[in-house]
C-alpha positions in Angstrom: 13.5 4.3 -4.3 12.8 5.6 -0.9 10.2 5.3 1.8 9.1 7.6 4.6 10.8 7.0 7.9 9.2 4.1 9.7 6.8 3.2 6.9 6.8 0.0 4.9 4.7 -1.5 2.1 3.0 -4.9 2.2 4.3 -7.2 -0.5 0.9 -8.8 -0.8 -1.5 -5.8 -1.2 1.0 -2.8 -1.3 -0.7 -1.1 1.6 1.7 1.4 3.4 1.7 1.0 7.2 3.8 1.1 10.4 4.1 -1.9 12.7 4.7 -5.6 12.2 1.6 -6.8 10.3 -0.4 -5.2 7.4 -3.7 -3.8 8.7 -5.3 -4.4 5.3 -4.6 -8.1 4.6 -2.7 -9.3 7.7 0.4 -10.3 5.7 3.8 -10.0 7.5 6.2 -9.7 4.5 7.0 -6.1 3.5 9.3 -3.9 1.5 11.0 -0.9 3.1 11.7 0.7 -0.3 8.8 1.7 -2.5 8.0 4.4 -5.0 4.9 6.6 -5.1 1.8 6.7 -3.0 -1.9 6.5 -3.9 -4.6 7.5 -1.4 -7.9 5.7 -2.0 -10.9 7.2 -0.4 -13.7 5.4 -2.3 -12.5 2.2 -3.8 -15.8 1.6 -5.7 -15.7 4.9 -7.6 -11.9 5.2 -8.0 -10.5 4.4 -11.5 -7.0 4.2 -10.0 -8.1 1.7 -7.4 -9.7 -0.4 -10.2 -6.5 -0.2 -12.3 -4.3 -1.2 -9.3 -6.7 -3.8 -8.1 -7.3 -2.1 -4.7 -10.3 -3.4 -2.8 -10.2 -1.2 0.4 -9.6 2.4 1.2 -6.2 3.3 2.5 -2.7 4.4 1.4 -0.9 2.2 -1.1 2.5 2.1 -2.8 2.6 2.3 -6.5 5.8 0.3 -7.0 7.7 -1.9 -4.5 11.5 -1.8 -4.5 
């Protein structure tokens, strides 16, 4: 599994971000290795967001390493 340079995925909500704290949930534990990305633009209409239990728009990892 590989991530993009400088990006990490939150272990709580799987949001992909840069920095020290997740902008989606505020959690500080992260995984540097993740597989796949999902971009959610409309969390209310997205079937993928519903299946992955995503509540906010953003970029998310499919699987954490």
